[in-house]
C-alpha positions, 0 to 999 in steps of 0.5 A: 525504466520510465514509470506510467502516470496513473492519475486517471487509472488508479483513483481513490473511491468513496465507500461511505455515503452520508452527510459527513463524507466530502464529495472529493478525496483529501490530498492534504495529509502525508499518506494521501500526498504520497498516494498522489505522488505515486499516481503521478509517477513520482518516485518516493523515498524508502522511508515513505514506502515503509510508512505506507506499508506499515500504515496499510498492513492490516488492510493489505495495501488499502488506506481508508480516510474520511469515507474514501479508500486509497488503493496503494495495493495497485502500486505494491507487489504481491508476496507469500510470507511463510512464518515460523512456529506454526504460523503458516503462510499469508498473502501480503502486499509490499513495495519490496521484501525489505518492507517485511524485514523492517516492519515491527509488526511482522515477526518470525519470517522464514521465507518471502516469495514474490508472486506478482510484480506491480504493473506500476 
């Protein structure tokens, strides 16, 4: 399946407006470079997907850097996660179910249900 090019569709956007914030988003870090690859439709490795998942876990697929938001959630699928020991259910974004299983930050998972596939 051929992937769409998303450069014009999914863009980082500015959330802080003051003198210390640059007028253009940064693409010179690992995480922002990976965002650019996803925008261009370039496939990234399993390790890079896990890195993005772990670093954006608390913001559900969104990464903030230098006053800019990089919306990785546009490239991720939506899941319901059922936890054991009275943990309930939460809604999370990930590239695939393996991201949850491989993460050190999420434990006691009983069931993972895919709710919505990413369009990209």
